[in-house]
N, C-alpha and C positions, 0 to 999 in steps of 0.2 A: 383279117379273119383266117381261120383254118379252112382249107379246102382239101378233102381227102387226107387229113392229118398233116398238111404242110402249111406253114405260115406264108401267106401270099403277098402281103404288102404292108406298108406302114399303117398303123392304127388310124382309123377315121371314125368320127363320132356318128356320122350318118351313112348307112349302107343300104337303106331302102326308104323310098318315099311313096306316098299315095298319089292319086291323080291330081290333087291340088298342090303337090309339092310338100306335103306334110310328113313329118318324121314318123316312121313305122318301127316299132320295137320288135326285136327278135323274140320268137316263142322259145321258151326253155325246152331243152332237148332231153334232160334226164328227169324222170318223174316217178322214181320209186319212193317208197315210204318206209321209215322205221316204225315198227309196231311192237307192243309188249311181247307178243308171242312169235313174231317173225312172219305172220300171215301178210298177204298182199294188202296194200292200202287201197285208196280210191283209184289210183292209177298205178301202172307198172307191175313189176313182179314181186313175189315174196322173197323171204330169206334174209331180211334185214331186221334181226331181232335186237331189241333194246338191251345193250350191255355196256356197263361202265368202262370207259377207256377205249371203246372200239371205234368211235366216230370222231371226226375232226372237221372243224369249220374253217374254210378259207374266206376271208372278208377284206373289205376296204373300208376304212373309217369315213372316207369321203362319200361312200355310196349309201343312199337311203334304203335301198332294197336289202343290202347286207346288214345295215344297222337294225332293221327289223329283227333279224335273227339273233344279233348280239343282245338286244333287249330281252327277247324271249328266253334266251339261255340264262341271262341274269335272273329274271323274275321267277323262273321255274326252278332255280337252284341247281342248274346243271353245269356249273362251272368246273366241278371236279370230274364230271363224267364225260364231258366233251371238250377236247382241247381246241385251240384256236391259233391260226396264223393270220397276221395282218400284212397286206401288201403295202408298198410305198404309195403315197398319195398321188403322185404325178404319173400319168400314163407315159410310157415310152413308145418307141416305134413298134415294139412287139407287145404292146398292151401292158397289163399289170405285171409288176416286177417285185420279187422279194428282195429285201435289202436291209440297210442299216439306218435309214432315215428315222429320226426319233419317233417312237411309237409304232414302227414297223418291225417285221420279223424276218428272219431267214426261214426257209421251209425245212424244218427238222423231221418231217414225216416222210417226204418223198425226195428231198434234196433238189428240188426244182429251182431254177432261176426265174422262170416266167410262168405265169398261171396257165398259159396255153399248154405247157408241158403236162399239167395235171389232166387236162382234157384228153390228150393223146395217150396218156397212160391208161385211162379208162376205155378209150376207143381210138386205136391207132389210125383209123380212117375218118375221124370226126370232121364234119363240115359245120361251121358256125362260128359265132363269136365266143371268146373265152371270158365269160362274165362271172361276177361275184353276186351273191354268195354261192359257195360250193360246199355241200355236205359230203364228206369223203368217208368211205368204209375202209379202215385199216386192215380188217381181216380179209376181205375179198379183193382189196386193192382196186377199188372202182368208185365212181361217183354215184352216190345214192340219188341226189336231187340237186338241181341248180335253180329251182323256182322258189323265191323267197316266201311267197304266200303259203306254199306247201310246207316249207321247212318250219315256218312259224307255227302252223297248225300241229305238225308232228312234235315240235318241242313242247307244245301245250299238253298233248294227250298221248303221244307215241312212246314215251319213255317210262310209262308205268310208275313203279315204286321208286325209280331213280329220281323222279321230279317231285317238286312240292305239290301237294294235293290241295292246299288251302288257297291257291290262286288258280282261277280258271279264266283264261283269256277268251274262251269261246263257249260260254255257258249255253246249255240247250235251250233255255227259255228266251234267250236273246239272239239265238243263231240267225233267225230269219231277218231280224232287224239289223244285225251286224252285216249280213250279206248284202242287204239292200243299200245300206249306207256306204259300204265299201264300193259297191257298183256305181255309186254316184261320185264318190270322191276320187277314185282312181283315174278315170279318163279326164276329168275336168281339172284336177289339181295335181295328184301324185305324178301322173304322166303328162298332164297338161303343161307344166312348166317346161318339160323337155320338148314337147311339141312346139311351144313358143320359141325356146332357145335354139332349137335345131331346124326350125322351119326354113325351107329354101325358096318360098315365095311370100309376098306380102299378104295375100289372102289367107294362106295357111297360118301365118303368124298371128294375124288379127283375130282369126277364129279361135285359136288356142288362147290368146291373151284374154279375150272376153270370157271364155269359160273359166279361166283361173279366178278372175275377180268376182264373177257371179257366184262361184262356189265359196270363196272366202267370205263374201257378204252373207251368204246363207248360213255358214258355220258361225259367224259372229252373232247372227240372230238366234240360232239354235242354243248357243252357250249362254246367251242372255236370259233365256227362259228356263234353263235347267243347269245341271252341273253337280259336282265339279268336273265330271268327265262327260263324254258324249252320251253315255247311257246312265246318267245319274251318278250314284255313289260307286258303281262298279267299274273298275278299269279293265278294258277289254282290248282285243287285238285291233279294233277300229281306232282306238286311241294311239296305239303304236304306229299304225299305218299313217295316221294324220300327223303325228308328232314329227316323224323323220323328215317330212317335207317342210313343216313349219320352221323347224330349227335351222334349216338351211336357207330359208327364204331371203332374209335381209342380207345374209353373208354372200349369197351367190345368185339366186334366181332373180332378185330385184334388179341388179345391175347387169351381170353377164348374160342372163337369159332374157333381158329386156321386159321383164314383168314389173314395170315401174310405175303403174298407176298409183299404187299406194305401197308403203312398207308394211310389214307385219306390225311394226311398232305403232302404226296408225290405227290399228284395231285394238281397242282396250280389252275387249272380251277374249280375243284370241291370244293377246299378250299375257293376260292373267292365266289363261289355260296353259300356255307354254310353260310358265313359271311353275304351275302346279305339277305338270308332268315331270319337269326337271327335278322336282323335290321328291318324287317317288324313289325310294331307296334302290340304288343300282343303275338308274337310268343315266344320270349325269356322267357316270364313268364311261359310257359308251360313245360320248360325243367329243370330237376334237375339231374345234373351229379351225385350227391350224391346218389339219389334214383336209378339211372341207375346202378352205380357200385355196390352198396350194394345189389341190387336185383339180378343181374346176377351172381355175385361172391358168392351168397348164394346157388347157385344150386350145391348141394353136389355131384351129379353125375359127374360134371365137375371140381369142386373145393372142394375136401373133407375137407381141413383145414378151409375153410371159410375165409381165409385171403383176405382182400380187398386191391388192389394196391393203392398206394398214387397218382401216376400219371395216365395218362399223363397230361401235362399242355396244356390245350385247349384254344386257344385265344377266348375271348368273352364269355367264360363259367365259371363255378366255378373255382376260382383260387386255385392252389396247395399251401398248407401251409407246410413249412418245420419246423415249430415251434415244439418243444418237451417239 
């Protein structure tokens, strides 16, 4: 991580644990908001006015948090207004790297090699991990926000007339329900798979493991009685937040993160739901199973050999080739 703007050691997946040895996620450090008129948002300072071509997203296709923002950008029709750079899927000793791996990019905005250079451009004394996503302001030369939940919300409502108005991912009449469901799904499932995979004690692992499958069972039941999405006919940010975890489950979390009680494929309701979300125009293009597998299985603390599994065969996603 960065300490006073200096990269301190080789990247490690776990840098904080709780009293039980459970994985603790870093709190995002940049929390400004883009708004239609440049006024301050719910957190941070003002001055980040919605303007076409002013903002840039740094993302990783492996990362579920970054994928939230890619989906929001697509669905709100902001592809022309907000440019994107994709880092390589495998973490290196200095974290995320820009490069030439298929589907990745060079950084044409700041000319950086490592994502942590973006953080020190924004704050030369920054202390913390260099995470994705990052929303960058080309005009002011700084990071607007690096919290995916914030970025998804501002993509929905912060870009005014630049964004599609016929899609509302956080409608006012559903806001309380969305917030309540997010608050259940995030600790148990979105972050729960990480708490299982990066647990440093048996008790922490088993606690996280149970939470993952209790939530998957509850979601299977919910979708059996409603649908096609979590709030009926309307597709919302809650669906995005759930989808990005589900689409990675059988490819990474089931095996590498030891969440192996059941596969997602063993849940007929969730499998059908996943297929419906993948069919929403624009979403399938944000998913790369190749990046997902190559990124997760490059985590040496969990997979010292670096061998990437060929399977599983995932309907509607990258086909498995048995050619040799």
